[in-house]
Backbone as a printed PyTorch tensor [residue, N CA C, xyz], in Angstrom:
tensor([[[ 16.7550,  -1.3460,  -9.9080],
         [ 15.7090,  -1.8090, -10.8190],
         [ 14.5910,  -2.4670, -10.0150]],

        [[ 13.3470,  -2.1300, -10.2990],
         [ 12.2470,  -2.7090,  -9.5370],
         [ 12.0940,  -4.2000,  -9.8320]],

        [[ 11.5710,  -4.9020,  -8.8600],
         [ 11.2760,  -6.3210,  -9.0360],
         [  9.9880,  -6.4520,  -9.8330]],

        [[  9.9780,  -7.3500, -10.7730],
         [  8.8510,  -7.4600, -11.6840],
         [  7.6780,  -8.2840, -11.1590]],

        [[  7.9470,  -9.5200, -10.7110],
         [  6.8400, -10.4390, -10.4570],
         [  7.0800, -11.2810,  -9.2110]],

        [[  6.0600, -11.3310,  -8.3780],
         [  6.0540, -12.2050,  -7.2080],
         [  4.6960, -12.8990,  -7.1620]],

        [[  4.5360, -13.7830,  -6.2050],
         [  3.2550, -14.4670,  -6.0210],
         [  2.8320, -14.3520,  -4.5660]],

        [[  1.5330, -14.3260,  -4.3770],
         [  0.9410, -14.3340,  -3.0370],
         [  0.0510, -15.5660,  -2.9470]],

        [[  0.3480, -16.4320,  -1.9830],
         [ -0.5070, -17.5810,  -1.7060],
         [ -1.3640, -17.2310,  -0.4990]],

        [[ -2.6630, -17.1160,  -0.7280],
         [ -3.6060, -16.8170,   0.3500],
         [ -3.9120, -18.1130,   1.0990]],

        [[ -3.4380, -18.1930,   2.3390],
         [ -3.6180, -19.4100,   3.1290],
         [ -4.0210, -19.0690,   4.5570]],

        [[ -4.6590, -17.9380,   4.7360],
         [ -4.9460, -17.4810,   6.0900],
         [ -6.4040, -17.4560,   6.4650]],

        [[ -7.2350, -18.0780,   5.6660],
         [ -8.6690, -18.0410,   5.9550],
         [ -9.0250, -18.7980,   7.2240]],

        [[-10.2180, -18.5430,   7.7130],
         [-10.6720, -19.1890,   8.9450],
         [-11.1840, -20.6040,   8.7320]],

        [[-11.4520, -20.9840,   7.4890],
         [-11.9490, -22.3320,   7.1580],
         [-13.1980, -22.6910,   7.9580]],

        [[-14.0670, -21.7220,   8.1980],
         [-15.2430, -21.9700,   9.0330],
         [-16.1930, -22.9900,   8.4080]],

        [[-16.3860, -22.9440,   7.1020],
         [-17.2890, -23.9070,   6.4590],
         [-16.6910, -25.3060,   6.4390]],

        [[-15.3610, -25.3970,   6.3530],
         [-14.6980, -26.6940,   6.3240],
         [-14.6020, -27.2860,   7.7240]],

        [[-14.4300, -26.4420,   8.7220],
         [-14.3070, -26.9360,  10.0870],
         [-12.8800, -27.2960,  10.4800]],

        [[-11.9550, -27.1800,   9.5530],
         [-10.5240, -27.4040,   9.8230],
         [ -9.7270, -26.6720,   8.7580]],

        [[ -8.4410, -26.5590,   8.9550],
         [ -7.5940, -25.7780,   8.0560],
         [ -7.5500, -26.4030,   6.6600]],

        [[ -8.1440, -25.7160,   5.6940],
         [ -8.1920, -26.2300,   4.3150],
         [ -6.8060, -26.4060,   3.7200]],

        [[ -5.9050, -25.5210,   4.0580],
         [ -4.5620, -25.5560,   3.4700],
         [ -3.8690, -26.8860,   3.7210]],

        [[ -4.2350, -27.5620,   4.8170],
         [ -3.5700, -28.8040,   5.2070],
         [ -4.2710, -30.0590,   4.7000]],

        [[ -5.4100, -29.9120,   4.0410],
         [ -6.1120, -31.0820,   3.5080],
         [ -5.3070, -31.7070,   2.3800]],

        [[ -5.3600, -33.0230,   2.3010],
         [ -4.5780, -33.7340,   1.2890],
         [ -5.3770, -33.9230,  -0.0010]],

        [[ -4.7140, -33.6070,  -1.1040],
         [ -5.2680, -33.8140,  -2.4400],
         [ -4.1570, -34.4150,  -3.2890]],

        [[ -4.4300, -35.5550,  -3.8770],
         [ -3.4470, -36.2280,  -4.7330],
         [ -2.0990, -36.3960,  -4.0280]],

        [[ -2.1540, -36.7770,  -2.7560],
         [ -0.9450, -37.0820,  -2.0050],
         [ -0.1750, -35.8930,  -1.4670]],

        [[ -0.7220, -34.6960,  -1.5990],
         [ -0.0510, -33.4920,  -1.0920],
         [ -1.0640, -32.6210,  -0.3660]],

        [[ -0.5580, -31.7990,   0.5590],
         [ -1.4430, -30.8210,   1.1800],
         [ -1.8240, -29.7850,   0.1190]],

        [[ -3.0250, -29.2490,   0.2280],
         [ -3.5120, -28.3270,  -0.8080],
         [ -2.5570, -27.1620,  -1.0270]],

        [[ -2.0400, -26.5690,   0.0430],
         [ -1.1520, -25.4240,  -0.1510],
         [  0.1180, -25.8330,  -0.8960]],

        [[  0.5840, -27.0870,  -0.6900],
         [  1.7810, -27.5590,  -1.4010],
         [  1.5210, -27.6980,  -2.9000]],

        [[  0.3400, -28.1980,  -3.2480],
         [  0.0030, -28.3430,  -4.6760],
         [  0.0250, -26.9890,  -5.3740]],

        [[ -0.5520, -25.9920,  -4.7220],
         [ -0.5850, -24.6560,  -5.3130],
         [  0.8310, -24.0790,  -5.3850]],

        [[  1.5970, -24.2330,  -4.3200],
         [  2.9890, -23.7540,  -4.3170],
         [  3.7950, -24.3690,  -5.4520]],

        [[  3.6220, -25.6730,  -5.6710],
         [  4.3670, -26.3480,  -6.7430],
         [  4.1240, -25.6960,  -8.0970]],

        [[  2.9110, -25.2520,  -8.3390],
         [  2.6100, -24.6150,  -9.6270],
         [  3.1900, -23.2080,  -9.7180]],

        [[  3.0570, -22.4230,  -8.6620],
         [  3.5560, -21.0470,  -8.7690],
         [  5.0780, -20.9850,  -8.7150]],

        [[  5.7010, -21.9960,  -8.1270],
         [  7.1710, -22.0550,  -8.1440],
         [  7.7080, -22.2040,  -9.5640]],

        [[  6.8950, -22.7270, -10.4610],
         [  7.3030, -22.8840, -11.8660],
         [  7.3610, -21.5370, -12.5880]],

        [[  6.7660, -20.5100, -11.9840],
         [  6.6750, -19.2000, -12.6250],
         [  7.5820, -18.1660, -11.9640]],

        [[  7.6190, -18.1660, -10.6430],
         [  8.4520, -17.1810,  -9.9330],
         [  9.0090, -17.7830,  -8.6460]],

        [[ 10.2450, -17.4330,  -8.3000],
         [ 10.7910, -17.8820,  -7.0170],
         [ 10.3810, -16.9620,  -5.8610]],

        [[  9.7890, -15.8330,  -6.1880],
         [  9.4180, -14.8320,  -5.1860],
         [  7.9820, -15.0820,  -4.7330]],

        [[  7.8450, -15.7600,  -3.6140],
         [  6.5250, -16.1690,  -3.1380],
         [  6.3390, -15.6980,  -1.7010]],

        [[  5.1930, -15.0820,  -1.4580],
         [  4.8160, -14.6470,  -0.1180],
         [  3.5880, -15.4450,   0.3030]],

        [[  3.5820, -15.8940,   1.5520],
         [  2.4490, -16.6300,   2.0830],
         [  1.6660, -15.6870,   2.9920]],

        [[  0.4070, -15.4840,   2.6700],
         [ -0.4670, -14.6780,   3.5160],
         [ -1.1880, -15.6290,   4.4570]],

        [[ -0.7550, -15.6300,   5.7180],
         [ -1.3500, -16.5540,   6.6820],
         [ -1.0940, -16.0720,   8.0990]],

        [[ -2.0610, -16.3060,   8.9550],
         [ -1.9000, -16.0390,  10.3820],
         [ -1.5730, -17.3250,  11.1290]],

        [[ -1.4230, -18.4090,  10.3740],
         [ -1.1820, -19.7160,  10.9720],
         [  0.1670, -20.2540,  10.5140]],

        [[  0.7220, -21.1280,  11.3020],
         [  1.9720, -21.7730,  10.9280],
         [  1.6350, -22.9590,  10.0210]],

        [[  2.3070, -23.0270,   8.8890],
         [  2.1100, -24.1330,   7.9560],
         [  3.4240, -24.8980,   7.8260]],

        [[  3.3470, -26.2070,   7.6200],
         [  4.5640, -27.0290,   7.5530],
         [  5.2450, -26.9550,   6.1850]],

        [[  5.9620, -25.8760,   5.9360],
         [  6.6340, -25.6900,   4.6550],
         [  7.9070, -26.5050,   4.5880]],

        [[  8.1650, -27.0660,   3.4120],
         [  9.4400, -27.7410,   3.1770],
         [ 10.4960, -26.7290,   2.7570]],

        [[ 10.0600, -25.5910,   2.2590],
         [ 10.9580, -24.5180,   1.8490],
         [ 10.6280, -23.2790,   2.6670]],

        [[ 11.5360, -22.3440,   2.6770],
         [ 11.3290, -21.1290,   3.4540],
         [ 10.7930, -20.0170,   2.5610]],

        [[  9.6110, -19.5630,   2.8900],
         [  9.0040, -18.4150,   2.2170],
         [  8.5990, -17.4130,   3.2850]],

        [[  8.6120, -16.1330,   2.9500],
         [  8.1230, -15.1550,   3.9260],
         [  6.6320, -15.3840,   4.1990]],

        [[  6.2980, -15.5350,   5.4650],
         [  4.9010, -15.6600,   5.8740],
         [  4.4990, -14.3140,   6.4570]],

        [[  3.4910, -13.7110,   5.8540],
         [  3.0700, -12.3720,   6.2610],
         [  1.6740, -12.4570,   6.8730]],

        [[  1.5930, -12.2240,   8.1910],
         [  0.2670, -12.2270,   8.8190],
         [ -0.5030, -10.9710,   8.4340]],

        [[ -1.8080, -11.0540,   8.5860],
         [ -2.6490,  -9.8980,   8.2700],
         [ -2.3070,  -8.7330,   9.1910]],

        [[ -2.0750,  -7.5760,   8.6010],
         [ -1.8270,  -6.3690,   9.3960],
         [ -3.1430,  -5.7630,   9.8750]],

        [[ -4.2310,  -6.1810,   9.2500],
         [ -5.5800,  -5.7950,   9.6680],
         [ -6.3810,  -7.0870,   9.8200]],

        [[ -7.0200,  -7.2700,  10.9550],
         [ -7.6790,  -8.5410,  11.2570],
         [ -9.0250,  -8.6920,  10.5700]],

        [[ -9.3380,  -9.9240,  10.2420],
         [-10.6570, -10.3100,   9.7340],
         [-11.1020,  -9.5180,   8.5120]],

        [[-10.2010,  -9.3360,   7.5670],
         [-10.5340,  -8.6050,   6.3430],
         [-10.4670,  -9.5060,   5.1170]],

        [[-10.3930, -10.8150,   5.3320],
         [-10.4520, -11.7640,   4.2310],
         [ -9.2950, -11.6400,   3.2620]],

        [[ -9.5070, -12.0990,   2.0340],
         [ -8.4410, -12.0560,   1.0270],
         [ -7.9060, -10.6500,   0.7770]],

        [[ -8.7870,  -9.6590,   0.8110],
         [ -8.3260,  -8.2900,   0.5550],
         [ -7.3420,  -7.8350,   1.6300]],

        [[ -7.5990,  -8.2120,   2.8760],
         [ -6.6740,  -7.8830,   3.9500],
         [ -5.3450,  -8.5930,   3.7890]],

        [[ -5.3890,  -9.8430,   3.3330],
         [ -4.1550, -10.5930,   3.1030],
         [ -3.3200,  -9.9980,   1.9860]],

        [[ -3.9680,  -9.6570,   0.8850],
         [ -3.2500,  -9.0500,  -0.2450],
         [ -2.6490,  -7.7180,   0.1840]],

        [[ -3.4470,  -6.9110,   0.8650],
         [ -2.9640,  -5.6060,   1.3250],
         [ -1.7450,  -5.7660,   2.2370]],

        [[ -1.7940,  -6.7210,   3.1470],
         [ -0.6810,  -6.9310,   4.0770],
         [  0.6040,  -7.2770,   3.3400]],

        [[  0.5030,  -8.1200,   2.3100],
         [  1.7000,  -8.4780,   1.5350],
         [  2.2040,  -7.2720,   0.7430]],

        [[  1.3060,  -6.5430,   0.0950],
         [  1.7310,  -5.3580,  -0.6650],
         [  2.4340,  -4.3460,   0.2410]],

        [[  1.9990,  -4.2810,   1.4800],
         [  2.5950,  -3.3560,   2.4440],
         [  4.0250,  -3.7330,   2.8140]],

        [[  4.3480,  -5.0150,   2.7010],
         [  5.6500,  -5.4870,   3.1670],
         [  6.5420,  -6.0160,   2.0500]],

        [[  6.2230,  -5.7030,   0.8260],
         [  7.0400,  -6.1700,  -0.2980],
         [  7.0590,  -5.0870,  -1.3680]],

        [[  7.8880,  -5.2920,  -2.3860],
         [  8.0510,  -4.2340,  -3.3840],
         [  8.2060,  -4.8080,  -4.7910]],

        [[  7.1850,  -5.4590,  -5.2650],
         [  7.1890,  -5.9910,  -6.6260],
         [  6.1840,  -5.2090,  -7.4580]],

        [[  6.3700,  -5.2320,  -8.7610],
         [  5.4650,  -4.5090,  -9.6560],
         [  4.1230,  -5.2190,  -9.8090]],

        [[  4.1790,  -6.5470,  -9.9390],
         [  2.9790,  -7.3480, -10.1710],
         [  3.0200,  -8.5990,  -9.3160]],

        [[  1.8130,  -9.0670,  -8.9850],
         [  1.6810, -10.2290,  -8.1200],
         [  0.6890, -11.2180,  -8.7270]],

        [[  1.0970, -12.4690,  -8.7650],
         [  0.1640, -13.5570,  -9.0430],
         [ -0.4960, -13.8420,  -7.6960]],

        [[ -1.8060, -13.7740,  -7.6270],
         [ -2.4850, -14.0660,  -6.3630],
         [ -3.2950, -15.3410,  -6.5480]],

        [[ -2.9890, -16.3230,  -5.7050],
         [ -3.6580, -17.6200,  -5.7550],
         [ -4.1540, -17.9700,  -4.3590]],

        [[ -5.1120, -18.8660,  -4.3250],
         [ -5.6940, -19.2880,  -3.0630],
         [ -5.3550, -20.7500,  -2.8080]],

        [[ -5.0970, -21.0750,  -1.5450],
         [ -4.7180, -22.4550,  -1.2240],
         [ -5.8750, -23.4240,  -1.4030]],

        [[ -7.1030, -22.9270,  -1.4760],
         [ -8.2380, -23.8440,  -1.5840],
         [ -8.6650, -24.1200,  -3.0270]],

        [[ -7.7970, -23.7840,  -3.9650],
         [ -8.0040, -24.1270,  -5.3820],
         [ -6.8040, -24.9760,  -5.8210]],

        [[ -6.7660, -26.2400,  -5.4050],
         [ -5.5520, -27.0490,  -5.5590],
         [ -5.2350, -27.5160,  -6.9730]],

        [[ -6.1270, -27.3050,  -7.9100],
         [ -5.8840, -27.8160,  -9.2630],
         [ -5.4050, -26.7410, -10.2340]],

        [[ -5.0230, -25.6120,  -9.7170],
         [ -4.5140, -24.5270, -10.5530],
         [ -3.2730, -25.0040, -11.3070]],

        [[ -3.1020, -24.5210, -12.5210],
         [ -1.9340, -24.9090, -13.3270],
         [ -1.2430, -23.6710, -13.8580]],

        [[  0.0450, -23.8040, -14.0570],
         [  0.8560, -22.6730, -14.5120],
         [  0.3970, -22.1490, -15.8640]],

        [[ -0.1560, -23.0020, -16.7060],
         [ -0.6050, -22.5590, -18.0270],
         [ -1.6780, -21.4780, -17.9260]],

        [[ -2.5870, -21.6400, -16.9830],
         [ -3.6290, -20.6300, -16.7870],
         [ -3.0110, -19.3160, -16.3080]],

        [[ -2.0920, -19.4080, -15.3710],
         [ -1.4440, -18.1990, -14.8520],
         [ -0.6400, -17.5150, -15.9490]],

        [[  0.0900, -18.2990, -16.7350],
         [  0.8660, -17.7160, -17.8390],
         [ -0.0420, -17.0410, -18.8590]],

        [[ -1.2120, -17.6250, -19.0970],
         [ -2.1800, -17.0260, -20.0080],
         [ -2.6280, -15.6610, -19.4770]],

        [[ -2.9090, -15.5930, -18.1860],
         [ -3.3060, -14.3180, -17.5780],
         [ -2.1610, -13.3100, -17.6230]],

        [[ -0.9450, -13.7850, -17.4150],
         [  0.2230, -12.8970, -17.4690],
         [  0.4260, -12.3020, -18.8590]],

        [[ -0.0520, -12.9960, -19.8850],
         [  0.1220, -12.5000, -21.2540],
         [ -0.8080, -11.3230, -21.5620]],

        [[ -1.8000, -11.1120, -20.7130],
         [ -2.7210,  -9.9860, -20.8590],
         [ -2.1350,  -8.7820, -20.1220]],

        [[ -2.5450,  -7.6050, -20.5030],
         [ -1.9990,  -6.4120, -19.8660],
         [ -3.1180,  -5.5310, -19.3360]],

        [[ -2.9260,  -5.0430, -18.1140],
         [ -3.8770,  -4.1190, -17.5000],
         [ -3.1450,  -3.3690, -16.3980]],

        [[ -3.5280,  -2.1350, -16.1760],
         [ -2.8600,  -1.3130, -15.1590],
         [ -3.2140,  -1.7310, -13.7410]],

        [[ -4.3170,  -2.4560, -13.5710],
         [ -4.7620,  -2.7900, -12.2150],
         [ -4.7280,  -4.2880, -11.9320]],

        [[ -5.5130,  -5.0580, -12.6710],
         [ -5.5970,  -6.4980, -12.4190],
         [ -6.1320,  -7.2160, -13.6530]],

        [[ -5.7690,  -8.4810, -13.7470],
         [ -6.2810,  -9.3610, -14.7990],
         [ -6.8240, -10.6010, -14.0980]],

        [[ -8.0910, -10.9100, -14.3680],
         [ -8.7220, -12.0690, -13.7350],
         [ -9.4570, -12.8990, -14.7840]],

        [[ -9.5760, -14.2070, -14.5270],
         [-10.2600, -15.0630, -15.4920],
         [-11.7770, -15.0520, -15.3360]],

        [[-12.4330, -15.2970, -16.4580],
         [-13.8750, -15.5270, -16.4800],
         [-14.0620, -16.9150, -17.0740]],

        [[-14.7340, -17.7800, -16.3370],
         [-14.9750, -19.1450, -16.7820],
         [-16.4600, -19.4310, -16.6350]],

        [[-17.0710, -19.8560, -17.7170],
         [-18.5070, -20.1520, -17.7330],
         [-19.3130, -18.9870, -17.1360]],

        [[-19.0020, -17.7830, -17.6120],
         [-19.6870, -16.5400, -17.2320],
         [-19.5250, -16.1400, -15.7710]],

        [[-18.5490, -16.7130, -15.0870],
         [-18.2980, -16.3630, -13.6910],
         [-16.8950, -15.7780, -13.5640]],

        [[-16.8040, -14.6430, -12.8680],
         [-15.5080, -13.9970, -12.6300],
         [-14.8410, -14.6600, -11.4280]],

        [[-13.5800, -15.0030, -11.5960],
         [-12.7920, -15.5940, -10.5130],
         [-11.6820, -14.6180, -10.1140]],

        [[-11.6930, -14.1400,  -8.8680],
         [-10.6250, -13.2360,  -8.4380],
         [ -9.2690, -13.9290,  -8.3350]],

        [[ -9.3110, -15.2650,  -8.1560],
         [ -8.0790, -16.0440,  -8.0300],
         [ -8.1600, -17.2690,  -8.9230]],

        [[ -7.1240, -17.5670,  -9.6700],
         [ -5.8760, -16.8230,  -9.7270],
         [ -6.0900, -15.5000, -10.4580]],

        [[ -5.3030, -14.5440, -10.1030],
         [ -5.3490, -13.2550, -10.7790],
         [ -3.9810, -12.6150, -10.7610]],

        [[ -3.8040, -11.6590, -11.6350],
         [ -2.5730, -10.8880, -11.6870],
         [ -2.9290,  -9.4820, -11.2040]],

        [[ -2.2980,  -9.0550, -10.1370],
         [ -2.6160,  -7.7750,  -9.5180],
         [ -1.3900,  -6.8680,  -9.5310]],

        [[ -1.6030,  -5.6370,  -9.9340],
         [ -0.5350,  -4.6450,  -9.9850],
         [ -0.3690,  -3.9730,  -8.6190]],

        [[  0.8380,  -3.6030,  -8.3250],
         [  1.1220,  -2.8520,  -7.1080],
         [  0.3090,  -1.5490,  -7.0610]],

        [[ -0.0780,  -1.0490,  -8.2260],
         [ -0.8050,   0.2260,  -8.3020],
         [ -2.1500,   0.1950,  -7.5730]],

        [[ -2.6430,  -0.9830,  -7.2230],
         [ -3.9360,  -1.0780,  -6.5300],
         [ -3.8140,  -0.8430,  -5.0250]],

        [[ -2.6060,  -0.7480,  -4.5130],
         [ -2.3860,  -0.7320,  -3.0570],
         [ -3.2090,   0.3330,  -2.3340]],

        [[ -3.1730,   1.5700,  -2.7780],
         [ -3.8980,   2.6360,  -2.0720],
         [ -5.4030,   2.4320,  -2.1290]],

        [[ -5.8970,   2.0240,  -3.2850],
         [ -7.3350,   1.7610,  -3.4240],
         [ -7.7340,   0.5790,  -2.5500]],

        [[ -6.8940,  -0.4350,  -2.5270],
         [ -7.1460,  -1.6030,  -1.6850],
         [ -7.2080,  -1.1880,  -0.2140]],

        [[ -6.2810,  -0.3630,   0.2040],
         [ -6.2680,   0.1230,   1.5860],
         [ -7.5660,   0.8630,   1.9090]],

        [[ -8.0000,   1.7310,   1.0120],
         [ -9.2400,   2.4850,   1.2350],
         [-10.4320,   1.5510,   1.3900]],

        [[-10.5170,   0.5450,   0.5250],
         [-11.6440,  -0.3860,   0.5760],
         [-11.6080,  -1.2070,   1.8620]],

        [[-10.4240,  -1.6420,   2.2640],
         [-10.2840,  -2.4120,   3.5030],
         [-10.6890,  -1.5510,   4.6970]],

        [[-10.2370,  -0.3010,   4.7200],
         [-10.5920,   0.6020,   5.8240],
         [-12.0910,   0.8720,   5.8880]],

        [[-12.7570,   0.8810,   4.7350],
         [-14.2130,   1.0860,   4.6870],
         [-14.9770,  -0.2160,   4.9300]],

        [[-14.2380,  -1.3120,   5.1000],
         [-14.8260,  -2.6380,   5.3050],
         [-15.6290,  -3.1040,   4.0860]],

        [[-15.2320,  -2.6470,   2.9190],
         [-15.8330,  -3.0920,   1.6610],
         [-14.9330,  -4.2000,   1.1210]],

        [[-15.2870,  -5.4450,   1.4610],
         [-14.3560,  -6.5570,   1.3270],
         [-14.7210,  -7.5850,   0.2620]],

        [[-15.7000,  -7.3020,  -0.5640],
         [-16.0670,  -8.2560,  -1.6160],
         [-15.1150,  -8.0910,  -2.7910]],

        [[-14.4010,  -9.1620,  -3.0960],
         [-13.4050,  -9.1070,  -4.1690],
         [-14.0310,  -8.7150,  -5.5000]],

        [[-15.1860,  -9.2390,  -5.8140],
         [-15.7860,  -8.9300,  -7.1200],
         [-16.1650,  -7.4550,  -7.2250]],

        [[-16.6380,  -6.8720,  -6.1250],
         [-16.9160,  -5.4310,  -6.1240],
         [-15.6210,  -4.6450,  -6.3060]],

        [[-14.5690,  -5.0920,  -5.6460],
         [-13.2750,  -4.4250,  -5.7680],
         [-12.7660,  -4.4980,  -7.2040]],

        [[-12.9070,  -5.6520,  -7.8350],
         [-12.4590,  -5.8030,  -9.2250],
         [-13.2030,  -4.8470, -10.1450]],

        [[-14.4940,  -4.6760,  -9.9260],
         [-15.2590,  -3.6960, -10.7100],
         [-14.7530,  -2.2850, -10.4420]],

        [[-14.5040,  -1.9840,  -9.1820],
         [-14.0740,  -0.6480,  -8.7780],
         [-12.7460,  -0.2590,  -9.4350]],

        [[-11.8060,  -1.2050,  -9.5060],
         [-10.4930,  -0.9010, -10.1010],
         [-10.4680,  -1.1380, -11.6040]],

        [[-11.5930,  -1.5320, -12.1610],
         [-11.7140,  -1.8110, -13.5940],
         [-10.7120,  -2.8770, -14.0470]],

        [[-10.7420,  -3.9940, -13.3290],
         [ -9.8790,  -5.1230, -13.6820],
         [-10.2440,  -5.6440, -15.0650]],

        [[ -9.2650,  -6.1520, -15.7470],
         [ -9.4980,  -6.7560, -17.0580],
         [ -9.9750,  -8.1880, -16.8420]],

        [[-11.1160,  -8.4980, -17.4200],
         [-11.6930,  -9.8360, -17.3180],
         [-11.3820, -10.5890, -18.6030]],

        [[-10.7060, -11.7150, -18.4650],
         [-10.2650, -12.4890, -19.6190],
         [-11.0620, -13.7850, -19.6900]],

        [[-11.7900, -13.9300, -20.7780],
         [-12.5950, -15.1340, -20.9960],
         [-11.6720, -16.3280, -21.2110]],

        [[-11.8890, -17.3670, -20.4180],
         [-11.1300, -18.6050, -20.5670],
         [-12.0210, -19.5780, -21.3200]],

        [[-11.5330, -20.0140, -22.4370],
         [-12.3120, -20.8430, -23.3420],
         [-11.9060, -22.3020, -23.1920]],

        [[-12.8760, -23.1840, -23.1680],
         [-12.5730, -24.6110, -23.0190],
         [-11.8240, -25.1690, -24.2210]],

        [[-11.7680, -24.4200, -25.3110],
         [-11.0340, -24.9020, -26.4840],
         [ -9.5200, -24.7270, -26.3360]],

        [[ -9.0760, -23.9750, -25.3190],
         [ -7.6350, -23.8570, -25.0710],
         [ -7.1110, -25.2440, -24.7120]],

        [[ -6.0870, -25.6810, -25.4080],
         [ -5.6590, -27.0820, -25.2880],
         [ -5.2460, -27.4740, -23.8720]],

        [[ -4.8180, -26.5290, -23.0630],
         [ -4.3690, -26.8360, -21.7130],
         [ -5.4750, -26.6920, -20.6660]],

        [[ -6.6450, -26.2010, -21.0720],
         [ -7.7020, -25.8670, -20.1160],
         [ -8.3770, -27.1070, -19.5460]],

        [[ -8.6330, -27.0560, -18.2650],
         [ -9.3700, -28.1070, -17.5670],
         [-10.2950, -27.4110, -16.5720]],

        [[-11.5520, -27.7710, -16.5560],
         [-12.4980, -27.0960, -15.6590],
         [-12.1200, -27.2660, -14.1850]],

        [[-11.3010, -28.2760, -13.8730],
         [-10.8500, -28.4590, -12.4870],
         [-10.0200, -27.2820, -11.9910]],

        [[ -9.4340, -26.5150, -12.9010],
         [ -8.6050, -25.3730, -12.4970],
         [ -9.3690, -24.4260, -11.5750]],

        [[-10.6890, -24.3660, -11.7440],
         [-11.4890, -23.4040, -10.9970],
         [-12.2240, -24.0110,  -9.8020]],

        [[-11.9670, -25.2790,  -9.5150],
         [-12.5880, -25.8840,  -8.3370],
         [-12.0330, -25.2330,  -7.0820]],

        [[-12.9380, -24.8430,  -6.2110],
         [-12.5800, -24.1970,  -4.9610],
         [-13.1680, -25.0480,  -3.8450]],

        [[-12.3380, -25.5060,  -2.9410],
         [-12.7620, -26.4580,  -1.9160],
         [-13.0150, -25.7180,  -0.6050]],

        [[-14.2910, -25.5830,  -0.2390],
         [-14.6500, -24.8370,   0.9680],
         [-15.4010, -25.6420,   2.0160]],

        [[-16.0100, -26.7550,   1.6180],
         [-16.8440, -27.5130,   2.5520],
         [-16.4050, -28.9760,   2.5800]],

        [[-16.7730, -29.7060,   3.6440],
         [-16.4630, -31.1380,   3.6750],
         [-17.0600, -31.8850,   2.4780]],

        [[-18.2390, -31.4600,   2.0190],
         [-18.8700, -32.1200,   0.8760],
         [-18.0420, -31.9150,  -0.3960]],

        [[-17.5590, -30.6930,  -0.6080],
         [-16.7190, -30.4200,  -1.7840],
         [-15.4140, -31.2010,  -1.7100]],

        [[-14.8480, -31.2910,  -0.5190],
         [-13.6040, -32.0480,  -0.3430],
         [-13.8400, -33.5300,  -0.6130]],

        [[-14.9390, -34.0550,  -0.0880],
         [-15.2640, -35.4660,  -0.3110],
         [-15.4640, -35.7330,  -1.7980]],

        [[-16.1300, -34.8210,  -2.4930],
         [-16.3820, -34.9960,  -3.9310],
         [-15.0800, -35.0680,  -4.7200]],

        [[-14.1020, -34.2310,  -4.4000],
         [-12.8410, -34.2960,  -5.1540],
         [-12.0150, -35.4890,  -4.7190]],

        [[-12.1570, -35.9160,  -3.4600],
         [-11.4100, -37.0750,  -2.9760],
         [-11.8790, -38.3410,  -3.6710]],

        [[-13.1800, -38.4290,  -3.9450],
         [-13.7440, -39.5840,  -4.6410],
         [-13.2440, -39.6290,  -6.0790]],

        [[-13.0870, -38.4480,  -6.6950],
         [-12.6620, -38.3710,  -8.0960],
         [-11.1750, -38.6600,  -8.2750]],

        [[-10.3880, -38.5370,  -7.2250],
         [ -8.9310, -38.7030,  -7.3550],
         [ -8.4910, -40.0970,  -6.9970]]])
């Protein structure tokens, strides 16, 4: 029987705008990657870490380095799909530390043959997203062509875009905060 659901934590970025490894920055007393892991562990025990760096995990998860260098999130997702065999994947990024399981469960309740991604305040967010194994060959083609923009890829595979409404009782705009620069990190540190 095929495996139904796994998660991919993207933690392999170069952090060039931050100047240091974002995954290791502390938010609310935890490293960012730990905060994200804590949420996805509530949904699935099958978690793959996409990273070319060693991270201080308290638990053992498969760490899958990029099989193709410098291809960003698409290269990381492709590398995990190449080395695992699940039907669907929750894909999250370590630099969005306020993600909550309720948002992921909401996306999981939607159905699409390729991918399901949230739209918040008229902006499409590739992560968190639910991605089907069926995208693997198309993903490989795009990576080989060096067409690496996630939003273009989502259009190409006709991903389902799900409007996230602030009236959802569990919704918090912090879910979509993405920490890429020292200024963004300082801003969230002041708020916490």
